[in-house]
C-alpha positions, 0 to 999 in steps of 0.5 A: 475465416478471417477474424473480425476486427473492430477499430476503437478510437478514443479522445483524450479527456479535456484538461479541466476541473470544471464541475460539468455534466460532461466531465462527470460523464467522462470521469465515470466512463474513463475506467471502462475505456482504460480497461478496453485499451489495456485488455485484449479480447482474450482477457490478457493485457493487450500489449503483454506480448509486445513487452515480453518480446522486448524483455526477451532481448535482454539477458535477464530472467528470474533465474538470471538476475542482475545484482543491481538495477540495469538498463538496456537499450532495445531498438526497432529496425526503424530506430525507435529506442526503448529502455528496459529497466530490470531490477532484482526482486526478493521475498519480503515480510508479509506484514499483514499475515505476520500481524494476524499470526502474532495477534493469534500467538498472544491470544493463545498465550492469554487463553491458555493461562486463563484456563489454568494451563502452565505456559512456559515463561508466563508469570503472574505479578500483582494479579497481572499476567506477564510474558518474557520479552525474550520469547516474544522477540524470538516469536516475532523475528521468526515470523518475519523470517518465515512469513514472506510474500513476493518472489525471488526473480526480476521485475522489468519496465519499459520506456521509450526514449527515441525519437524524442517527438514520439516518446514525448508526444501525448496524442489527443486521439488514439486508435487501436483495432480490437482483435488485432495481435500487437505482440510482434516487435515491429515499428508499428506496434512500438508506435501504438504501444508508446501512443497508448501508454502516453495517452493513458498516463495523461488521461489518468492525470486529467481525470485525477485532477477533476476528481480531486477538485470534485472531492474538495467541493464535496468536503466543503459542501459537507462542512468538513475542514479535514478529510479525516473528519469523514467517518461514513460512506456519504453520497452527495448528489449533483444535478445539472438540469435533468442530469443527476450524478452521485459523488460517493465518498467512502473513508478508508483506514488501512493499517500500516502493518509494517509500521505496527510490527516494527514498532515492537521489534526495531533494534536500537541504534548504537547511539540513541537520539530523539529521532531513533525508531526503537521497538517497544520490546527493546525499550522495555528491556532497556527500562528494566536494565536501568535506562528509563531516565535516558529514554524519557529524556529523549521522549522515546517513552512516557508514563503511558508506556511504563503503565502499559508494559511495567517491565519487571526482572525475575531471575535475570529474565525481563517480563512485561505485561501481556494483558491488563486494563486500566482507567485514564481520565475515567475511560477504560483502556487495554494495556500490555502487549495485547492492548498495545497491539490493538491500539496500534491497529487502530491508530497506525493507519493510512487514511484515504477516501474512496471516491466513486462517481455514479450516474443516476440520470443522464 
């Protein structure tokens, strides 16, 4: 029995930042429409099969990787040229997992010592707990080498170049057939793939422009000059006659785990400058070796750094504070490696606002 096929026709959202009920509705619906365009009925991405057939015409696989980025031209019988970009990929440090592992390592050292257990290379100086920089550097560098994510293989992408009119045209309407197999490497499938790709990119851009205008209006309405002043989930209603929409703003503070870890173990360059990125552990060792004045002159350390770590030398080994507490301007703060790690977790973040449009009454 023939499979039922249903045509789907979608019109491009208008290019406008006007806060109208029609634009609210389009911005709300677009993620669902986009998913329908991209995803086939079998829950695979609609054009995965087509792209796989194009990629298979290059010589590259996960087992046969190029040494550098390569571009290959693949052309249909009708002259549609597609460029396949292939890049070798490698595993890389999984920084969030490293952060969790490193935090656990420091907490374990502290708890073992507090319970009276002898811990190698941990000493007490003036009632504070100190740990060897050598051990901590070894631990972190070992974690960076062993805790990895990603794959050793290739990544591939696809872009149309010829004919230029087809490659550059953004259709006002795209039409696909639900249930149809678009995987064969044919001129027709290539045209539909290019049209849908260009359509989605432009629709994403237009909806993003509208949502950005809406976000700026919402922040202004809330009296917030800086987006980072938003501290909690905030729903803001917009009414148009009987139609009601909610623009819900949610602040997100995502830690920059790579920056945090490298803030401890970035090696010093041969020549230090004020712009040098040197990890705390190496700066602490340099202080202990007599370079404090040079580091201060370049603004690479300050009084808080010295107070936090208080580097000391014992039997040709360099030790820094593992954990402690101090008061600055009447406020108690954590010091040492653990305090510094927690401080970086709070402050080395990427701020963003998650924005959701919710129709209440249409």
